[in-house]
DRENPA-3360 file (N, C-alpha, C; in nm, 2 decimals, always signed):
BEGIN
1 = XXXXXXXX = -0.15/-4.07/-4.37/-0.07/-4.16/-4.29/-0.10/-4.30/-4.34 ~ +0.00/-4.37/-4.38/-0.02/-4.51/-4.43/-0.06/-4.60/-4.32 ~ -0.10/-4.72/-4.36/-0.13/-4.82/-4.26/-0.02/-4.92/-4.24 ~ -0.05/-5.03/-4.17/+0.05/-5.13/-4.13/+0.12/-5.18/-4.26 ~ +0.25/-5.21/-4.25/+0.33/-5.28/-4.35/+0.36/-5.19/-4.47 ~ +0.30/-5.07/-4.48/+0.32/-4.99/-4.60/+0.42/-4.87/-4.56 ~ +0.42/-4.78/-4.65/+0.51/-4.66/-4.63/+0.45/-4.54/-4.71 ~ +0.51/-4.43/-4.70/+0.46/-4.31/-4.78/+0.45/-4.34/-4.93;
9 = XXXXXXXX = +0.53/-4.44/-4.98/+0.53/-4.47/-5.12/+0.39/-4.50/-5.17 ~ +0.30/-4.56/-5.09/+0.17/-4.60/-5.13/+0.08/-4.48/-5.17 ~ +0.11/-4.36/-5.12/+0.03/-4.25/-5.15/+0.09/-4.15/-5.26 ~ +0.20/-4.20/-5.33/+0.26/-4.12/-5.42/+0.17/-4.06/-5.53 ~ +0.09/-4.15/-5.59/+0.00/-4.10/-5.69/-0.10/-4.00/-5.65 ~ -0.16/-4.02/-5.53/-0.25/-3.93/-5.47/-0.18/-3.79/-5.44 ~ -0.07/-3.80/-5.38/+0.01/-3.68/-5.35/+0.04/-3.60/-5.47 ~ +0.08/-3.67/-5.58/+0.10/-3.60/-5.71/-0.02/-3.52/-5.76;
17 = XXXXXXXX = -0.13/-3.58/-5.75/-0.26/-3.51/-5.79/-0.29/-3.39/-5.70 ~ -0.27/-3.41/-5.57/-0.30/-3.30/-5.48/-0.20/-3.18/-5.50 ~ -0.08/-3.22/-5.52/+0.02/-3.11/-5.54/-0.01/-3.04/-5.67 ~ -0.05/-3.11/-5.77/-0.08/-3.05/-5.90/-0.20/-2.95/-5.89 ~ -0.28/-2.98/-5.79/-0.40/-2.89/-5.76/-0.36/-2.77/-5.66 ~ -0.23/-2.77/-5.63/-0.18/-2.66/-5.55/-0.17/-2.68/-5.40 ~ -0.19/-2.80/-5.35/-0.18/-2.83/-5.21/-0.04/-2.87/-5.17 ~ -0.01/-2.84/-5.04/+0.11/-2.89/-4.98/+0.08/-3.02/-4.92;
25 = XXXXXXXX = +0.16/-3.13/-4.96/+0.13/-3.26/-4.92/+0.26/-3.33/-4.87 ~ +0.24/-3.41/-4.76/+0.35/-3.49/-4.70/+0.29/-3.63/-4.70 ~ +0.38/-3.73/-4.73/+0.35/-3.87/-4.72/+0.46/-3.94/-4.65 ~ +0.47/-3.91/-4.52/+0.58/-3.97/-4.44/+0.57/-4.12/-4.43 ~ +0.69/-4.18/-4.40/+0.69/-4.32/-4.37/+0.73/-4.33/-4.22 ~ +0.66/-4.42/-4.15/+0.69/-4.44/-4.01/+0.82/-4.52/-3.99 ~ +0.88/-4.49/-3.87/+1.00/-4.56/-3.83/+0.99/-4.71/-3.84 ~ +1.08/-4.78/-3.90/+1.08/-4.93/-3.91/+1.01/-4.98/-4.03;
33 = XXXXXXXX = +0.96/-4.90/-4.11/+0.88/-4.95/-4.23/+0.94/-4.88/-4.36 ~ +0.91/-4.95/-4.47/+0.94/-4.89/-4.60/+1.09/-4.86/-4.61 ~ +1.12/-4.74/-4.66/+1.26/-4.69/-4.68/+1.32/-4.66/-4.54 ~ +1.24/-4.67/-4.43/+1.29/-4.65/-4.30/+1.30/-4.78/-4.22 ~ +1.29/-4.89/-4.30/+1.29/-5.02/-4.23/+1.43/-5.05/-4.16 ~ +1.53/-4.98/-4.21/+1.67/-5.00/-4.15/+1.67/-4.94/-4.01 ~ +1.57/-4.86/-3.97/+1.57/-4.80/-3.83/+1.49/-4.89/-3.73 ~ +1.44/-5.00/-3.77/+1.37/-5.09/-3.68/+1.45/-5.14/-3.57;
41 = XXXXXXXX = +1.40/-5.12/-3.45/+1.46/-5.17/-3.33/+1.35/-5.23/-3.24 ~ +1.38/-5.30/-3.14/+1.28/-5.35/-3.05/+1.21/-5.24/-2.97 ~ +1.26/-5.12/-2.97/+1.20/-5.01/-2.90/+1.09/-4.93/-2.98 ~ +1.08/-4.96/-3.11/+0.98/-4.89/-3.19/+0.84/-4.93/-3.15 ~ +0.76/-4.83/-3.11/+0.63/-4.86/-3.07/+0.53/-4.75/-3.12 ~ +0.41/-4.75/-3.07/+0.31/-4.65/-3.12/+0.36/-4.51/-3.09 ~ +0.41/-4.49/-2.97/+0.46/-4.36/-2.94/+0.57/-4.31/-3.03 ~ +0.65/-4.40/-3.08/+0.76/-4.36/-3.18/+0.69/-4.31/-3.31;
49 = XXXXXXXX = +0.58/-4.38/-3.35/+0.51/-4.34/-3.48/+0.44/-4.21/-3.46 ~ +0.38/-4.19/-3.34/+0.32/-4.06/-3.32/+0.42/-3.95/-3.32 ~ +0.54/-3.97/-3.26/+0.65/-3.87/-3.26/+0.70/-3.85/-3.40 ~ +0.71/-3.95/-3.48/+0.75/-3.93/-3.62/+0.67/-3.82/-3.69 ~ +0.54/-3.83/-3.67/+0.45/-3.73/-3.74/+0.45/-3.60/-3.67 ~ +0.44/-3.60/-3.54/+0.45/-3.47/-3.46/+0.57/-3.39/-3.49 ~ +0.69/-3.46/-3.50/+0.81/-3.40/-3.53/+0.81/-3.34/-3.67 ~ +0.76/-3.41/-3.77/+0.75/-3.36/-3.90/+0.66/-3.23/-3.90;
57 = XXXXXXXX = +0.55/-3.23/-3.83/+0.47/-3.11/-3.83/+0.54/-3.00/-3.76 ~ +0.61/-3.03/-3.65/+0.68/-2.92/-3.58/+0.79/-2.86/-3.66 ~ +0.88/-2.95/-3.72/+1.00/-2.90/-3.79/+0.96/-2.84/-3.92 ~ +0.86/-2.88/-3.99/+0.82/-2.82/-4.11/+0.72/-2.70/-4.09 ~ +0.69/-2.68/-3.96/+0.60/-2.57/-3.92/+0.47/-2.57/-4.00 ~ +0.41/-2.69/-4.00/+0.28/-2.71/-4.07/+0.17/-2.67/-3.97 ~ +0.08/-2.59/-4.02/-0.04/-2.55/-3.95/-0.17/-2.57/-4.03 ~ -0.28/-2.57/-3.97/-0.41/-2.60/-4.04/-0.40/-2.72/-4.12;
65 = XXXXXXXX = -0.34/-2.83/-4.06/-0.32/-2.95/-4.14/-0.45/-3.04/-4.14 ~ -0.46/-3.11/-4.24/-0.57/-3.21/-4.25/-0.49/-3.34/-4.24 ~ -0.51/-3.41/-4.13/-0.44/-3.54/-4.11/-0.53/-3.65/-4.16 ~ -0.48/-3.73/-4.25/-0.55/-3.85/-4.31/-0.48/-3.97/-4.26 ~ -0.56/-4.06/-4.20/-0.50/-4.19/-4.15/-0.57/-4.30/-4.22 ~ -0.50/-4.40/-4.27/-0.55/-4.52/-4.33/-0.52/-4.64/-4.24 ~ -0.62/-4.72/-4.21/-0.61/-4.84/-4.13/-0.54/-4.81/-4.00 ~ -0.42/-4.88/-3.97/-0.34/-4.85/-3.85/-0.31/-4.70/-3.84;
73 = XXXXXXXX = -0.30/-4.63/-3.95/-0.27/-4.49/-3.95/-0.37/-4.41/-3.87 ~ -0.49/-4.46/-3.85/-0.59/-4.40/-3.76/-0.54/-4.38/-3.62 ~ -0.47/-4.48/-3.57/-0.41/-4.47/-3.44/-0.31/-4.36/-3.43 ~ -0.23/-4.35/-3.53/-0.12/-4.25/-3.53/-0.18/-4.11/-3.54 ~ -0.27/-4.08/-3.64/-0.32/-3.95/-3.65/-0.40/-3.90/-3.53 ~ -0.47/-4.00/-3.47/-0.54/-3.96/-3.34/-0.45/-3.92/-3.24 ~ -0.34/-3.99/-3.22/-0.24/-3.95/-3.12/-0.17/-3.82/-3.15 ~ -0.15/-3.79/-3.28/-0.09/-3.67/-3.32/-0.19/-3.55/-3.29;
81 = XXXXXXXX = -0.31/-3.57/-3.33/-0.41/-3.47/-3.32/-0.43/-3.44/-3.17 ~ -0.43/-3.54/-3.08/-0.44/-3.52/-2.94/-0.33/-3.43/-2.88 ~ -0.21/-3.45/-2.93/-0.09/-3.38/-2.89/-0.08/-3.24/-2.95 ~ -0.13/-3.22/-3.07/-0.11/-3.10/-3.15/-0.24/-3.04/-3.20 ~ -0.34/-3.04/-3.11/-0.48/-2.99/-3.15/-0.47/-2.86/-3.22 ~ -0.39/-2.77/-3.17/-0.39/-2.63/-3.23/-0.34/-2.63/-3.37 ~ -0.27/-2.73/-3.42/-0.22/-2.73/-3.56/-0.31/-2.81/-3.65 ~ -0.41/-2.89/-3.60/-0.49/-2.97/-3.68/-0.63/-2.91/-3.71;
89 = XXXXXXXX = -0.66/-2.89/-3.84/-0.79/-2.84/-3.87/-0.90/-2.95/-3.90 ~ -0.85/-3.07/-3.94/-0.94/-3.18/-3.97/-0.87/-3.31/-3.96 ~ -0.95/-3.41/-3.93/-0.91/-3.55/-3.93/-0.99/-3.63/-4.02 ~ -0.92/-3.71/-4.11/-0.99/-3.80/-4.20/-0.94/-3.94/-4.17 ~ -1.04/-4.02/-4.15/-1.01/-4.16/-4.12/-1.06/-4.24/-4.24 ~ -0.96/-4.29/-4.32/-0.99/-4.37/-4.44/-0.97/-4.52/-4.41 ~ -1.09/-4.59/-4.40/-1.08/-4.73/-4.36/-0.99/-4.75/-4.24 ~ -1.01/-4.66/-4.14/-0.91/-4.65/-4.03/-0.97/-4.70/-3.90;
97 = XXXXXXXX = -0.88/-4.75/-3.81/-0.92/-4.78/-3.68/-0.93/-4.66/-3.59 ~ -1.04/-4.65/-3.52/-1.06/-4.53/-3.43/-1.03/-4.57/-3.29 ~ -0.92/-4.52/-3.24/-0.87/-4.57/-3.10/-0.95/-4.51/-2.99 ~ -0.94/-4.58/-2.88/-1.00/-4.53/-2.75/-0.88/-4.52/-2.65 ~ -0.88/-4.42/-2.57/-0.77/-4.40/-2.47/-0.75/-4.53/-2.39 ~ -0.62/-4.57/-2.38/-0.59/-4.69/-2.30/-0.60/-4.82/-2.37 ~ -0.64/-4.81/-2.50/-0.65/-4.94/-2.58/-0.55/-4.94/-2.69 ~ -0.50/-5.06/-2.72/-0.41/-5.08/-2.83/-0.48/-5.12/-2.96;
105 = XXXXXXXX = -0.40/-5.12/-3.06/-0.45/-5.16/-3.19/-0.51/-5.31/-3.18 ~ -0.44/-5.39/-3.11/-0.48/-5.53/-3.09/-0.61/-5.54/-3.00 ~ -0.63/-5.44/-2.92/-0.75/-5.44/-2.84/-0.88/-5.41/-2.93 ~ -0.86/-5.35/-3.04/-0.96/-5.32/-3.14/-0.99/-5.44/-3.23 ~ -0.89/-5.52/-3.26/-0.91/-5.63/-3.35/-0.98/-5.74/-3.28 ~ -1.05/-5.83/-3.36/-1.10/-5.95/-3.29/-0.98/-6.03/-3.23 ~ -1.01/-6.09/-3.11/-0.90/-6.16/-3.04/-0.82/-6.26/-3.12 ~ -0.89/-6.33/-3.21/-0.82/-6.44/-3.28/-0.73/-6.37/-3.39;
113 = XXXXXXXX = -0.76/-6.25/-3.44/-0.67/-6.19/-3.53/-0.55/-6.13/-3.46 ~ -0.57/-6.07/-3.35/-0.46/-6.02/-3.27/-0.36/-6.13/-3.23 ~ -0.42/-6.24/-3.18/-0.34/-6.36/-3.15/-0.26/-6.41/-3.26 ~ -0.32/-6.42/-3.38/-0.25/-6.47/-3.50/-0.14/-6.38/-3.54 ~ -0.15/-6.25/-3.52/-0.04/-6.16/-3.55/+0.07/-6.18/-3.45 ~ +0.04/-6.19/-3.32/+0.14/-6.22/-3.22/+0.22/-6.35/-3.25 ~ +0.14/-6.45/-3.29/+0.20/-6.58/-3.32/+0.29/-6.57/-3.44 ~ +0.25/-6.49/-3.54/+0.33/-6.47/-3.66/+0.46/-6.40/-3.64;
121 = XXXXXXXX = +0.46/-6.32/-3.53/+0.58/-6.25/-3.50/+0.69/-6.33/-3.43 ~ +0.65/-6.46/-3.39/+0.75/-6.55/-3.33/+0.87/-6.57/-3.43 ~ +0.84/-6.57/-3.56/+0.95/-6.60/-3.65/+1.06/-6.49/-3.65 ~ +1.02/-6.37/-3.60/+1.12/-6.26/-3.59/+1.15/-6.23/-3.44 ~ +1.14/-6.33/-3.36/+1.16/-6.32/-3.21/+1.07/-6.21/-3.15 ~ +0.95/-6.20/-3.20/+0.85/-6.10/-3.15/+0.87/-5.96/-3.19 ~ +0.95/-5.94/-3.29/+0.98/-5.80/-3.33/+0.88/-5.75/-3.43 ~ +0.84/-5.83/-3.53/+0.76/-5.78/-3.64/+0.65/-5.88/-3.68;
129 = XXXXXXXX = +0.54/-5.83/-3.74/+0.44/-5.91/-3.80/+0.46/-5.90/-3.95 ~ +0.46/-6.02/-4.02/+0.48/-6.02/-4.16/+0.36/-5.96/-4.23 ~ +0.39/-5.90/-4.35/+0.29/-5.84/-4.43/+0.17/-5.93/-4.47 ~ +0.06/-5.87/-4.48/-0.06/-5.94/-4.54/-0.06/-5.92/-4.69 ~ -0.08/-6.02/-4.77/-0.08/-6.00/-4.91/-0.18/-5.89/-4.96 ~ -0.15/-5.82/-5.06/-0.23/-5.71/-5.11/-0.37/-5.76/-5.16 ~ -0.37/-5.89/-5.20/-0.50/-5.95/-5.25/-0.60/-5.95/-5.14 ~ -0.56/-5.97/-5.01/-0.65/-5.97/-4.90/-0.72/-5.84/-4.88;
137 = XXXXXXXX = -0.66/-5.73/-4.92/-0.71/-5.60/-4.91/-0.78/-5.55/-5.03 ~ -0.80/-5.64/-5.13/-0.87/-5.60/-5.25/-0.80/-5.49/-5.33 ~ -0.66/-5.49/-5.33/-0.59/-5.41/-5.41/-0.61/-5.45/-5.55 ~ -0.62/-5.36/-5.65/-0.65/-5.40/-5.79/-0.54/-5.49/-5.84 ~ -0.57/-5.58/-5.93/-0.48/-5.68/-5.97/-0.35/-5.63/-6.03 ~ -0.36/-5.52/-6.10/-0.24/-5.47/-6.17/-0.14/-5.41/-6.07 ~ -0.18/-5.37/-5.95/-0.10/-5.31/-5.85/-0.05/-5.41/-5.74 ~ -0.11/-5.53/-5.74/-0.08/-5.62/-5.62/+0.07/-5.66/-5.61;
145 = XXXXXXXX = +0.13/-5.69/-5.72/+0.27/-5.73/-5.72/+0.36/-5.61/-5.67 ~ +0.33/-5.49/-5.72/+0.40/-5.37/-5.68/+0.39/-5.35/-5.52 ~ +0.26/-5.36/-5.47/+0.24/-5.34/-5.33/+0.31/-5.45/-5.25 ~ +0.29/-5.57/-5.29/+0.36/-5.68/-5.22/+0.51/-5.67/-5.21 ~ +0.57/-5.61/-5.32/+0.71/-5.60/-5.33/+0.77/-5.49/-5.23 ~ +0.68/-5.40/-5.20/+0.73/-5.28/-5.12/+0.69/-5.29/-4.97 ~ +0.59/-5.37/-4.94/+0.55/-5.39/-4.80/+0.66/-5.45/-4.72 ~ +0.67/-5.41/-4.59/+0.77/-5.46/-4.50/+0.70/-5.51/-4.37;
153 = XXXXXXXX = +0.77/-5.60/-4.30/+0.72/-5.64/-4.17/+0.69/-5.52/-4.08 ~ +0.58/-5.53/-4.00/+0.54/-5.42/-3.92/+0.58/-5.44/-3.77 ~ +0.63/-5.34/-3.71/+0.68/-5.35/-3.57/+0.56/-5.40/-3.47 ~ +0.58/-5.51/-3.41/+0.47/-5.56/-3.32/+0.43/-5.47/-3.21 ~ +0.53/-5.40/-3.15/+0.50/-5.32/-3.03/+0.41/-5.20/-3.07 ~ +0.41/-5.16/-3.19/+0.32/-5.05/-3.23/+0.17/-5.10/-3.23 ~ +0.15/-5.23/-3.23/+0.02/-5.28/-3.23/-0.03/-5.32/-3.09 ~ +0.07/-5.34/-3.00/+0.03/-5.38/-2.87/+0.04/-5.27/-2.76;
161 = XXXXXXXX = +0.10/-5.16/-2.79/+0.11/-5.05/-2.70/-0.02/-4.97/-2.69 ~ -0.08/-4.96/-2.57/-0.21/-4.88/-2.56/-0.18/-4.73/-2.59 ~ -0.28/-4.67/-2.66/-0.26/-4.53/-2.69/-0.29/-4.44/-2.57 ~ -0.21/-4.34/-2.55/-0.24/-4.24/-2.44/-0.30/-4.12/-2.51 ~ -0.43/-4.09/-2.46/-0.50/-3.98/-2.51/-0.55/-3.89/-2.40 ~ -0.55/-3.76/-2.41/-0.60/-3.67/-2.31/-0.75/-3.63/-2.34 ~ -0.79/-3.66/-2.47/-0.92/-3.62/-2.51/-0.92/-3.49/-2.59 ~ -0.80/-3.43/-2.61/-0.79/-3.30/-2.69/-0.84/-3.33/-2.83;
169 = XXXXXXXX = -0.81/-3.44/-2.89/-0.84/-3.47/-3.03/-0.99/-3.46/-3.05 ~ -1.07/-3.48/-2.95/-1.22/-3.47/-2.96/-1.27/-3.33/-2.98 ~ -1.18/-3.23/-2.96/-1.21/-3.09/-2.98/-1.20/-3.05/-3.13 ~ -1.14/-3.13/-3.21/-1.13/-3.10/-3.35/-1.27/-3.13/-3.41 ~ -1.33/-3.02/-3.46/-1.47/-3.03/-3.51/-1.48/-3.10/-3.64 ~ -1.38/-3.09/-3.73/-1.39/-3.15/-3.86/-1.33/-3.29/-3.86 ~ -1.42/-3.39/-3.86/-1.38/-3.53/-3.87/-1.46/-3.60/-3.97 ~ -1.40/-3.68/-4.05/-1.46/-3.75/-4.16/-1.42/-3.90/-4.15;
177 = XXXXXXXX = -1.51/-3.99/-4.15/-1.48/-4.13/-4.15/-1.53/-4.19/-4.28 ~ -1.43/-4.24/-4.36/-1.47/-4.30/-4.49/-1.44/-4.45/-4.49 ~ -1.55/-4.53/-4.52/-1.53/-4.67/-4.53/-1.56/-4.72/-4.67 ~ -1.46/-4.77/-4.73/-1.48/-4.83/-4.86/-1.52/-4.98/-4.85 ~ -1.48/-5.04/-4.74/-1.50/-5.18/-4.72/-1.49/-5.21/-4.57 ~ -1.52/-5.32/-4.53/-1.51/-5.35/-4.39/-1.37/-5.40/-4.36 ~ -1.29/-5.32/-4.29/-1.15/-5.34/-4.27/-1.13/-5.47/-4.18 ~ -1.21/-5.49/-4.08/-1.19/-5.60/-3.99/-1.21/-5.73/-4.07;
185 = XXXXXXXX = -1.30/-5.73/-4.17/-1.32/-5.85/-4.25/-1.20/-5.88/-4.33 ~ -1.13/-5.78/-4.37/-1.00/-5.80/-4.45/-0.90/-5.86/-4.36 ~ -0.88/-5.81/-4.24/-0.78/-5.87/-4.15/-0.82/-6.02/-4.12 ~ -0.94/-6.05/-4.10/-0.98/-6.18/-4.07/-0.96/-6.27/-4.20 ~ -0.99/-6.22/-4.31/-0.97/-6.29/-4.44/-0.82/-6.32/-4.46 ~ -0.74/-6.22/-4.42/-0.60/-6.23/-4.44/-0.54/-6.35/-4.37 ~ -0.60/-6.39/-4.26/-0.55/-6.50/-4.18/-0.56/-6.63/-4.26 ~ -0.64/-6.63/-4.36/-0.66/-6.75/-4.44/-0.59/-6.75/-4.57;
193 = XX = -0.52/-6.63/-4.61/-0.45/-6.62/-4.73/-0.31/-6.67/-4.71 ~ -0.26/-6.77/-4.80/-0.13/-6.82/-4.78/-0.02/-6.72/-4.80;
% end
């Protein structure tokens, strides 16, 4: 599961490698982003994104799934795992935010970062947060222009809606948290990138 501003496109290379090794792989794009940006409405929120993935799993009849969430995607995969525990065999958090019941993505961020995102959404009447440049996330130089050209504004309500969790996700025994860098530092740095 991709992070904020991105889409399934950002995992195309990884998906190709996994498929070549014989794995069944999905790289969905969340409503309102990437090739689904035309579906953006004021009602798109975190629950919408959780439903996007839950419905994919249900209609594709996916079982024993390994859910991987990057950055904001950690919120989504946790919500999906909580709702569909019987279908999830493992959770992988890749530089991801780990949610707590009743807290939003903005509750996890430093207050000044969350405030800056809300203020940046004023340009879209509070609908979206503009993308952060790929350079702020240490994307390699040869891919930065490509990433910047495909990132889309992110629906603000997905960042402000508290996640509803029953605690079922904590029953999933296989969980891995991978940190390549300090993600909060990247968000804070991004506030200073023009």
